[in-house]
KETIKE-630584 format. One record per residue (C-alpha): residue number from 1; x, y, z. Coordinates in steps of 0.001 Angstrom, whole numbers, plus 500000, padded with zeros to 6 digits. Layout:
BEGIN
<kolti num="NUM" x="X" y="Y" z="Z"/>
...
END
This chain:
BEGIN
<kolti num="1" x="405053" y="312608" z="335148"/>
<kolti num="2" x="402047" y="312382" z="337461"/>
<kolti num="3" x="399998" y="309289" z="338019"/>
<kolti num="4" x="396488" y="309090" z="339401"/>
<kolti num="5" x="396051" y="307690" z="342899"/>
<kolti num="6" x="393252" y="305209" z="343557"/>
<kolti num="7" x="390951" y="305625" z="346568"/>
<kolti num="8" x="390891" y="302062" z="347960"/>
<kolti num="9" x="388580" y="302828" z="350887"/>
<kolti num="10" x="385088" y="301304" z="350649"/>
<kolti num="11" x="382636" y="304162" z="349943"/>
<kolti num="12" x="379932" y="302328" z="351906"/>
<kolti num="13" x="381978" y="302861" z="355088"/>
<kolti num="14" x="384341" y="305715" z="354266"/>
<kolti num="15" x="382448" y="308958" z="354840"/>
<kolti num="16" x="385539" y="311170" z="355080"/>
<kolti num="17" x="384725" y="314842" z="354509"/>
<kolti num="18" x="387869" y="315249" z="352441"/>
<kolti num="19" x="388059" y="312204" z="350183"/>
<kolti num="20" x="384917" y="310099" z="350254"/>
<kolti num="21" x="382984" y="309871" z="347011"/>
<kolti num="22" x="379908" y="308944" z="349055"/>
<kolti num="23" x="379804" y="312016" z="351333"/>
<kolti num="24" x="377378" y="314390" z="349615"/>
<kolti num="25" x="378592" y="317292" z="351795"/>
<kolti num="26" x="382275" y="316511" z="351354"/>
<kolti num="27" x="385071" y="317772" z="349137"/>
<kolti num="28" x="385406" y="314483" z="347197"/>
<kolti num="29" x="389101" y="315014" z="346540"/>
<kolti num="30" x="391044" y="312831" z="344140"/>
<kolti num="31" x="394815" y="312732" z="344055"/>
<kolti num="32" x="397819" y="312358" z="341789"/>
<kolti num="33" x="401485" y="311949" z="342608"/>
<kolti num="34" x="404930" y="312258" z="341167"/>
<kolti num="35" x="408296" y="311516" z="342748"/>
<kolti num="36" x="408192" y="314722" z="344810"/>
<kolti num="37" x="404643" y="315257" z="346051"/>
<kolti num="38" x="400948" y="314455" z="346130"/>
<kolti num="39" x="398499" y="316764" z="344332"/>
<kolti num="40" x="394813" y="317569" z="344135"/>
<kolti num="41" x="392569" y="320188" z="342577"/>
<kolti num="42" x="389236" y="321387" z="343873"/>
<kolti num="43" x="386682" y="323763" z="342418"/>
<kolti num="44" x="385315" y="325995" z="345198"/>
<kolti num="45" x="381612" y="326879" z="345217"/>
<kolti num="46" x="379763" y="329672" z="346989"/>
<kolti num="47" x="378934" y="327411" z="349963"/>
<kolti num="48" x="382685" y="327327" z="350769"/>
<kolti num="49" x="383154" y="331069" z="351104"/>
<kolti num="50" x="383945" y="333075" z="354204"/>
<kolti num="51" x="383905" y="336705" z="353144"/>
<kolti num="52" x="382140" y="337358" z="349849"/>
<kolti num="53" x="383972" y="335557" z="347028"/>
<kolti num="54" x="386778" y="334358" z="349353"/>
<kolti num="55" x="387417" y="330737" z="350230"/>
<kolti num="56" x="386906" y="330104" z="353960"/>
<kolti num="57" x="390165" y="329641" z="355878"/>
<kolti num="58" x="388901" y="326439" z="357467"/>
<kolti num="59" x="388345" y="324921" z="354047"/>
<kolti num="60" x="391861" y="325980" z="353039"/>
<kolti num="61" x="393244" y="324241" z="356137"/>
<kolti num="62" x="391154" y="321137" z="355409"/>
<kolti num="63" x="392456" y="320946" z="351839"/>
<kolti num="64" x="396048" y="321185" z="353074"/>
<kolti num="65" x="395510" y="318640" z="355860"/>
<kolti num="66" x="393693" y="316089" z="353693"/>
<kolti num="67" x="396351" y="316262" z="350994"/>
<kolti num="68" x="399033" y="315735" z="353654"/>
<kolti num="69" x="397143" y="312734" z="355061"/>
<kolti num="70" x="397080" y="311123" z="351637"/>
<kolti num="71" x="400763" y="311929" z="351254"/>
<kolti num="72" x="401385" y="309917" z="354447"/>
<kolti num="73" x="399307" y="307039" z="353035"/>
<kolti num="74" x="401127" y="306954" z="349720"/>
<kolti num="75" x="404635" y="308278" z="350387"/>
<kolti num="76" x="405204" y="306972" z="353933"/>
<kolti num="77" x="403297" y="303725" z="353377"/>
<kolti num="78" x="401109" y="303933" z="356481"/>
<kolti num="79" x="398406" y="306061" z="358048"/>
<kolti num="80" x="398469" y="308643" z="360783"/>
<kolti num="81" x="396790" y="311611" z="362366"/>
<kolti num="82" x="397671" y="315278" z="362467"/>
<kolti num="83" x="399661" y="316218" z="365563"/>
<kolti num="84" x="400047" y="319869" z="364628"/>
<kolti num="85" x="399551" y="322092" z="361647"/>
<kolti num="86" x="400671" y="325666" z="361119"/>
<kolti num="87" x="398985" y="327437" z="358228"/>
<kolti num="88" x="400246" y="330683" z="356756"/>
<kolti num="89" x="397519" y="332490" z="354821"/>
<kolti num="90" x="399480" y="334550" z="352307"/>
<kolti num="91" x="396681" y="336046" z="350194"/>
<kolti num="92" x="392939" y="335616" z="349716"/>
<kolti num="93" x="391669" y="332772" z="347554"/>
<kolti num="94" x="388921" y="334212" z="345351"/>
<kolti num="95" x="386482" y="331444" z="344536"/>
<kolti num="96" x="385548" y="333164" z="341261"/>
<kolti num="97" x="389048" y="332427" z="339905"/>
<kolti num="98" x="388412" y="328706" z="339465"/>
<kolti num="99" x="390010" y="325548" z="340745"/>
<kolti num="100" x="392546" y="325648" z="343531"/>
<kolti num="101" x="395579" y="323356" z="343406"/>
<kolti num="102" x="397069" y="321753" z="346498"/>
<kolti num="103" x="400300" y="319849" z="346959"/>
<kolti num="104" x="401866" y="318057" z="349905"/>
<kolti num="105" x="405409" y="316743" z="350278"/>
<kolti num="106" x="406880" y="314359" z="352799"/>
<kolti num="107" x="409916" y="316092" z="354304"/>
<kolti num="108" x="410855" y="313306" z="356718"/>
<kolti num="109" x="409494" y="310121" z="358237"/>
<kolti num="110" x="411211" y="308792" z="361337"/>
<kolti num="111" x="409467" y="306084" z="363310"/>
<kolti num="112" x="406177" y="307472" z="364511"/>
<kolti num="113" x="406618" y="311003" z="363210"/>
<kolti num="114" x="406241" y="312419" z="359725"/>
<kolti num="115" x="406941" y="316022" z="358768"/>
<kolti num="116" x="405170" y="317432" z="355722"/>
<kolti num="117" x="404739" y="320699" z="353894"/>
<kolti num="118" x="401714" y="321803" z="351941"/>
<kolti num="119" x="400970" y="324595" z="349500"/>
<kolti num="120" x="397707" y="325889" z="348055"/>
<kolti num="121" x="397472" y="327880" z="344817"/>
<kolti num="122" x="394497" y="329820" z="343497"/>
<kolti num="123" x="392962" y="329413" z="340047"/>
<kolti num="124" x="395561" y="331778" z="338611"/>
<kolti num="125" x="398452" y="329740" z="340006"/>
<kolti num="126" x="399348" y="332200" z="342769"/>
<kolti num="127" x="400589" y="330759" z="346066"/>
<kolti num="128" x="397925" y="331640" z="348655"/>
<kolti num="129" x="398629" y="329402" z="351664"/>
<kolti num="130" x="401408" y="327226" z="353061"/>
<kolti num="131" x="401383" y="324696" z="355882"/>
<kolti num="132" x="403875" y="322845" z="358026"/>
<kolti num="133" x="402371" y="319619" z="359325"/>
<kolti num="134" x="403499" y="317105" z="361914"/>
<kolti num="135" x="401804" y="313715" z="361770"/>
<kolti num="136" x="401771" y="310923" z="364306"/>
<kolti num="137" x="402103" y="307822" z="362132"/>
<kolti num="138" x="401250" y="304265" z="363065"/>
<kolti num="139" x="403432" y="301278" z="362367"/>
<kolti num="140" x="402020" y="299758" z="359184"/>
<kolti num="141" x="400785" y="296606" z="360958"/>
<kolti num="142" x="398807" y="298741" z="363438"/>
<kolti num="143" x="397475" y="300948" z="360634"/>
<kolti num="144" x="396281" y="297861" z="358759"/>
<kolti num="145" x="394718" y="296164" z="361797"/>
<kolti num="146" x="393074" y="299081" z="363604"/>
<kolti num="147" x="392535" y="301749" z="360967"/>
<kolti num="148" x="391814" y="299772" z="357793"/>
<kolti num="149" x="394957" y="300955" z="356028"/>
<kolti num="150" x="394981" y="298810" z="352873"/>
<kolti num="151" x="398739" y="298926" z="352205"/>
<kolti num="152" x="400644" y="301246" z="349908"/>
<kolti num="153" x="400095" y="299044" z="346849"/>
<kolti num="154" x="396291" y="299513" z="347101"/>
<kolti num="155" x="396610" y="303199" z="346108"/>
<kolti num="156" x="397879" y="302353" z="342626"/>
<kolti num="157" x="395879" y="301279" z="339617"/>
<kolti num="158" x="396979" y="298024" z="337976"/>
<kolti num="159" x="399722" y="298683" z="335466"/>
<kolti num="160" x="400530" y="302153" z="336773"/>
END
């Protein structure tokens, strides 16, 4: 069963292109999780296309990377930055087919390194892109002090 993830970052200061509710140009992603992964959906518009009716590859990569970053926040209990990301574009994502679905899973977390995988599905549920991501992760105390990481518990709604 999935549960909704709370965005604990102050919208007055958080202007993240991927997740901020206060960035008018951003994706405004919201997330859910289960025991295996973190998930989001996003409805592409014409401004996000590359070729006619196809989602731009950079937006695909951003969706995969942002979902992985939130997976680090929630599943690894800290924050980090992308060290490397390899995206495999398997088929075009036609924006006319509706919402895309993205998932990220934490494969391993060892000290300052987290390995994740991501997958993006089109509006018909077809797998269109995959990613392997390496993250440099901060010790939680550093993440809290320098990067405003609020702690893993802040991502959950009361009673969830």
